[in-house]
N, C-alpha and C positions, 0 to 999 in steps of 0.2 A: 275899617281897614287896618287900623293899628291892632285891634283885637286879633284879627286873622293872622297878621304878621307875627304877633307874640305867640300864638298857638303853634304856628308853623315852626318858629324858632325852638320852642320847647320840644316839639316832636322830633326835630333833627337832633337836638342835644340828647334826648332820651335814646334814640336809635344809635347814636355814636357811642353812648355809654354802654349799651348792650353789646355792641360789636367789640368794644375795648375789653369788656369783661370776658367775652368768649375767647378772645385772643390771648389776653394776659393771664387769665386764670387757668392753671393746668387742669387737664381732664382727670376727673376722680372716678376710678373704676369701681364697679359694684363689688360688694364684699364676697369673699369666697369662704364657705364654711366647711366643705368636705362632706356634707350630709346628703344622703339620698333617702327619700321617703317612699313608702309603699302603703297600700291600703291595709286597714286592720284585718287580720285573719280571725276566724272563729277561736283559734287557740289563744291568740293575744287578748281577745275580748274576755275569754273565760278566766284568764290569769290576771286580769286587772279589774276586780270587782268594785274597787273604789272609784273607778273611772265611770262616771254616770253615762256619758255618751261622747261620740266623736273620738278624737285621738288619731295619731299617725304613727306608723311603725317605721323605725329606722332600719332600712335594709342594707345600707352600705355606709361605712365610715372610711374615708380615704386616708391612707398612711401619711403621716407628717402634716396633717391638716389641722385647722383650728379645732374641729370636733375631736380629733384624736388627742390633741393636747389637753382637752377638757375631759378626757377619759370617758367619752361617750362610746358605747359599744353597739354593734349591730344587734337588733332584736329588742332594744328598749322601745318603749312607747312614750311619745311626747304628748302631754296633755295640755300644756300651756306654754306660751312663749311671751315673756315679759308681761305676764298676767293676763294675756289674751287667750281665751279658750280655743283650742285647735279643733276644728270640726272635721277635717279630713286631711289626707296626704297633700292634696292640691292646696288646701288652705295653709298648711304648714310651709309649703314651698313659696306661696305668695308672701307670707310674712317674712321669710328669710330673704326674699328677693328685694325687700324694701331697704336693706341695710347696705352700708358702704364699708370699705376697709377701715379698721380701727373701731368700729362700733362694738359695744358690749351688750349682750343680751343674756337673759336668764331663762333657762329651759327647765320645766317641771317634768321629771321622768319617772316612769315605772319600769324597773328592770325585770322584765318577764323572763329573761334568760336565766335568771337566778331564783325565779319564783317570788320575788319581792313585790308584795301587793301594795306596799306603802310608797307614796311618791317622795322623791327628793329633788333638790334644785341644784343645777350646775350653771356656771357662767362660761360664756364663749365669746372670744374676741375675734372678729373677722379678719382674715388675710386679704391682701389685694388680689391674689391670683393663686392658682395651684402651684405646688413646688415644681421647680424646673429640674428635670432629671438629666439635662444635657451635661456632658463632660467636654470641656474645651482644652486644647493643648497647643503648644507651638514646638513640640518635639520635632527633630529632624525627620524628614525634610521640612524646612521652615515655612510651613503653610498652616493656616488655621484649620484644624480638623474638627469635625462636628459629627457626633453620632445621630442617627435618626431618633426623633422624639416619639416614644410611644404615647398614643392618645389615652389619657386616663378614662376609666369608666365614668358614666354620667353621674353628676351629683346635682343637688338642688341649685338652681341658678346657673348651671353650666350650659354650654351651647353645642355639645358634641352631637353626633348623629343619633337620632332617636332609635335607630335600629340596635345600637349597643344596649339600650336600656329597655327593650321590649319586655323580656323576662315575665315577671308576675303579671304584667298588664296585657298579655296576650289572652284573648278570649275566643278560643275556637268554638265553632257552632257544633253542638252534639247532633249526631245523626242516628236515627233508629232504623232497624231493618224492616223491609216490606217484602212480601213474597206471595206468589200464587203459582201453582204448578211447578214448572222448572224455571220460572222467572223470579228474579229477586233484585233488590236495589236498596238504596239508602235515602232518607229524607229527614228533614227536621221534624220535631215532635208535632203531632196534629195532622200529618199527611196520612192518606189511606189509599188502598187499592180501589180503583173505580171500575176496572174492567180487565178481563183476561180471556184470551182465546184458549180453547182446550189443547190445541196443537202448539201452544207457546209462540204463536206468530204475532201476537199483540199483548202488550202489557201497558195498562193505563193507570197512573197514580195522580192524585190531586191533593191540594191543600185543604185543610179542614174549614177554612174561611177564605172569603175573597174568591177571585178567579185566577187560579194557577193550576195549569194542567201540563202533564208530561206524558207522552205516548211513544212507546217503541213499537214499530210495525215492520214486518218482513213479509214479502209476497213474491210470487212468480209473476213476471211482467206479461208474459204471454203475448209478446209483440207490441205491447202498449209503450207509448213514449213516457220516459220516467217523469218529466215535468207534468205531463197531463195526469199521470197516476197520482202524483202528489197533490195537485189541485183538487182532484176528485176526492181523495182521501180527507183533506182538510175541510172540504165542503161537507162531507158526511159527518165528520167528527164534531163540527161546531155549528152546523145548521145554517151556514151563511157562506156565500161566495167569497173567496179571498183574492187579494191582489198581491202577487209576488214581485219582489224586487228582482233585478237582473241577477243571473247566476254568478256566484263568486266561487272560483276554484279554490279548493282546500287541499292540503297534503293527502297523499295516499289515495287519490282518486275520488275524494268526496266533493260534493257540490252543496253550497249553502245558499238559501234564500231567506230573507226577512219577509214577513207578511203582515197584513192587516185585514180586518173585515169590517162589515157595516155595524156589527154589534159592539164595537169598542174593544175588540180583542186584538192583540198584536203578539208577535213572537218571531220564532225562526224555525226553519226545517232544514236539517242536514241529512243527505242521503248518499248512498253509493250503489250504483247499478253495475252488476257484473254477472256474466254467464246466465243472462235471462232472469236474474233475481235482483230485487231491490230491498235494501235495509234503510229504514227511515227513523230519525230521532226528531221529535216534535216538541216544542215548548210554546205554550200559549198563556199569556197573562193579560191583565187589564192594562189598557194604555196609560192609565193614571199612575200605575205602579211600576212601569217598565224599568225605571232607573235601577231599582234594587231587586225587583222580583225576577227580571230576566236572567241576570247572572246566577241567582240562587236556584231557580228552576233548571237552568242549564246544567248546574252541577248535579242536580238530582237526575236529569235525563241521562248523563253519561255515566252514572253509577248503575244504571239498569243493565241486567245481564239475563239473556234468555237463551236456552238451548233450542233455537228456532230451526225449523226445517230448512235444509239446504245451506246452512251457514258454512262458510269456508273453514278449513282447518287452521288451528293455531299456528302462528309463525314466530320465528325468533324476534326478540326485541330490537327495534330500531333505536339508535341512540338519540334520535330526535324526539322521542317520547319522554316527557318529563316524568320523574319518579312520582310526583304528587298528582299526576293525571291518570295513572294506570292502576291495574290490579296487581296483587302480589304474584299471581300466576305470570303476568307479563314480566315483572321484575325478575322472575326465575327463568324467563326465556320462552314462555308460551303466551303470546299476545293474540287476543281475539279481536274481532272487528270493532267492538266497543272501545277497546284501548286505542285503536288507530283513529276512531272518530273523536276521541276526547282531546285531541290537539287543540280544539276550539276553547278549552278552558283557559288557555293562556290569555286569550282576548278578554275573558271574563274575570281574570285574576282570582281564580278559585282553584283549590286543590284538596286532595284527600290525605289524611293522616290517620293513624290508628295507634292504640297502645297494646301492651302485652295481653290484656284481657279481651282484645277483639273489639273494643269500643271504637267507633268511627267518628271523626270530626272533620269539619270543613274549615279551611284556612285560606288566607291570602298569601301565597308563597313569597311575594315580593315584600310584603309588609311584616309578616309574622316570623321571619327568620331571626333567631337570637344568636348573634355572632359570638357572644361570650357566655353562653349557657353553662351552667355548673357541671353538666355532663358532656360538654363539648358543643360546638355549633349545631343548631337544629331548631326543631319546632317544639314548643313546650305548652303545657297548660298548668294552671295552679289548682291544686286540690288539697284541702286540709292544711293549708299553710305551707305546703311543699310544692316544688315544681317537678312535674312529670314529663320526661322527654317522650315525644311522639315520633313514630316512624312513618316515612312516606308510603303512600299507596292505599288502595281500597282492598278489603279482605274477601269480597265475594268472587 
């Protein structure tokens, strides 16, 4: 009994000491360096031959920061921090994150901006926080005036919005062209044309591996019910009866059904019936891969364009059509039915962009927008150590 009482007393005393320390001891902020790291580029690797492996490229040095006082410049490569070999930009950030204000570290640098292939070492002393640009005054009228504080670009160990620092870390998915007859579209590498009707009323593409199919189909209904036509079409296309979810109304007169079949396939079908004609966009993927494959295949589906029989004439662009979901023709004022169907891409968080050479890429418009891009806000990709700005829209 005495032993238990002694243990309980010791536990209470220990707990009280911890509480006292947490209250009495002031909070120590983590250190601020002003450094932002990026992955090594081929150019940086080529200009640091004495660096056997790893390393992190310094992409940004904040003004009036500890790194700026240490005369560290953007473009240098950090190979070691306090004797610890740096394996990557993430590794360098993790090392920086361990330190508090007042800590002193040594960084081994290769200054590739000057072509210096030999390393040298500099010392950096961490600040407590970024410099405060606010200007306060009590000039008449006698009130405390405060200017808005601009949020600085992200640096290692900072907690600003990740959208500010997307930049070189954006990785758009390259798309390649597919075509047959007067039908064409874009898909990731490895996809191929699986079927095409001579009158351009059907265009079928599929991935080179797994179960990922995309089909565009247009036809005259000839009095048939649109839903019955879709069920029959899906049965014939995949060799198994399908179960459709209830109809979901979509903008511009489109109807959407999700579906599944007994063979383990799942996907969606979106169609619009008007003037006795139906146009259908179909995506079918394996149920096991639906989380990632359905959005990807959906983006392929709405990139398909066919000069199909009976297609309605192009219409002026509706402002509800996102620039990253439509074709360049639509952005210029001539929108076809595929452009109107592609409003579903917002649900999938996918969009199309292209560069001046006509190369197409797939992005997430919400995630991949770079607010502080070097050529202004927009979408970018990294190529050869440089950031190339991409324009919205598909080019077919």
